[in-house]
N, C-alpha and C positions, 0 to 999 in steps of 0.2 A: 420230600420224604427226607428223613435223616436217619441213615442207618450205620450200623457199627462197621468199623474196619475189620475185615476178616483176619488179616495177618498184619502184624506190626513189622514192616520190612523197609521202611523209608520211603515208601510210595503212598501218597494220599489216595486211597481208593478203597471203596467198600466192595462187597462180593459182586456188584453189578458194574465195577469199574468207575464209579462216580466218586468225585472228591466232595464229601459232605462236610459240614462243620464238625460233626462228631468224629469223622476219620481223620480230619486235620488236627483236631485237638489231641486225639490219641497218638498220632504220629509225632506231634511237637513234644508231647509229654514224655515219650519213650525215647526221644533223641538224646537226651543227657548232654547236649551241647553246651559249651560256654559262650556261644555267640547267639544273637537274637534268632529266633524262630518266627518269622512273620507269616501270618495267615492272612492273605489278601483275597478280597472278594472281587469277582468280575460281574456280579449281578447286583440288583437293587431289590428292595422289598423287606418282607419280614420272615424270619425263621421262627417256626413254632415247634420246638422239640416236644414230643409226646412222652418222653422219659427224661431223667436227669441226665445232663451232659457230664462227661468224665471230670473229675476234679483235676485241677492244675496245681502242681507243686513246683514246677519249673518257673522261676521268676522271669525267664527270658522268652516269653511268648507274647507277641503283640498281635492283636486282631485289628486289621485295617479295613475300613469300609470301602476302600478303593476310589477310583476317580469317577465312577459312574453315578454316585450318589450315596445315599444313606442306606445302611443295613441295620435293622432292628432284630434283637433276639428277644422274643416274648416267651417267658416261661410261665405264663399263667395257666397253660394246659398241662404242665409237668405235675406229677403227683406229688403231694406234700410228704415231708419226712426226710 
């Protein structure tokens, strides 16, 4: 599941307390930092968002697959437009 971050507060957590890709992107984008914001995965597999992920305008966001293996983000189920 990939749910929205309920509050942009510097903590990657949705309303259920889970740090999802969407919540991590929202926090990293809102950070406004001048240093790298790394999003590191501790899982493997495929993330399939069912809606558009937030746009990133912060050039200092890196998404890392981590040491456990590969992560794939599959946008084929996301609505067009």
